[in-house]
N, C-alpha and C positions, 0 to 999 in steps of 0.2 A: 640443657636437658635436665640437669639436676633440679633447677627451679621448677620446671614442668612436673617432674616426678613428685616434688614436695606439694605442689598445688593439687595434683591428682590424689595424693594421700589425704590431704585435708578434705577434699570433696568426698572421698570414700568414708571418712569418719563422720560426715554429715548425712550419710545414707544415699549418696549419689554415685553412680558408676558411669564410666566412659564407654559408650557403645562403639563409636568410630571417630576417627580424626584424620585430618590431613593438614597441610601447611597453613590453611586459612580459616578452618572452622572445626568445631567438635560437636558431636551429638552426645548428650548425656541423658541418663534416666534416673528418676527418683526411685530408690529401692527401700524406702522406709517401710518397716513392717509393724503393724499394730501390736502393742504389747498384749492385747486381748487375744489376737490370733496365736501368738507365741504360747500363751498360757493354755488356750484351748487344745493346741497340738500336744503340749506337754502332759496334759491331764486326761487325754482320751483313754489311756490305759486304766484309769480308775473306774470306768463305766463298764459294767459286766455286759450289757447289751451291745455296746460298741466292740468289745473284745470278741464276742461271739460272731459279730459281723466281720471283724478283721480276720478271724480264723477261716471263715467261709470264703472270704475274698482271696486269702492266700492259697486256698485249695481250689480256686477258680470255680466255686459253686455259685457265686453271685456275680453276674456279668457287670452290673452297674457299679459295683463297689470295687475299689482298687487301693493299693498302697502306693502313695506318692514317693518321689525320690527322697523327701525329708522324713519318711516313715509315717506320715500322717494318713489316717483313713479318709478316703474321699468317696463321695457318691456322685457319679457323673461329673467328676472334676471339682465338686464343691466340698468344702471342709465339713466333716461330720462333727457335730457339736453335742457333747453330753450336757447334762444339767449339773455337773459337778461344779460347786462353788457359784452357782447361779449364772453360768455363762449365757444361757439362752435369754434370760431376763436382761442381762447386761447388753447383749447384742440388740435386743428390741428397744431398750432405753436409748442407746446410741442412735439407732435408725430413726426413732420417733422424735428425738429432741435435737437432732443434728441442725447446725445453723444453716445448712444447705437445703434442708427439706423439713421445715418445722411442722410437726404434727400432720404427717401424711395420713390418708385414710388407710384402712387395712389392706386393700388391694394393692395400692402403690407400695406400701411398706413391705408387704409379702414379696412382691416382685423384686424390690431392691435387695432384700435380705437373701432371697433365693439365688441371686447372682453369685454369691460367695459361699453361703452356708447351707447346711442341711441338717435337720433333725426330725425324728418321728413326730407326727402331728403338728408340724411347724405352722401350717396354714391356720389351724384352729387356735393355736397359741397366740398368733399375731392378731387374729380377729378379737379374741378375748382381751388382749392387752389394750387394743385401741378402744374397745367398748368400755373399758374401765378408766379411760383418760377423761378427767373432768373438762378439759379444754375442748375435747372433740365432740362433746354431747350437744 
């Protein structure tokens, strides 16, 4: 049992958690969190407009916005992103230059980003970003 506990501890340090186990098999889950996501959450408080939305969400004035268990502001479950430190641009860069979807068009890129993130005029920002990509012209 001690050996199993050590192995589970090693897996946890790699960002993996045990979901269930029995005598013959185990189910694990990757729980690695992007450092960008961590920074976006940490710096939400620096954006005045997000803080105003946060206050309204706490007073239940905005139904679509809520405060998650990790204290981050969410819009329909998606992480709200300020443009502090260029986070929005960084997210678009990662989405557009990912090795899994190299240079997607604005519609696909918007839908991919929209799964996780939200910011005001995101659709317009994504369209402008793709329009300025020299490889996509």
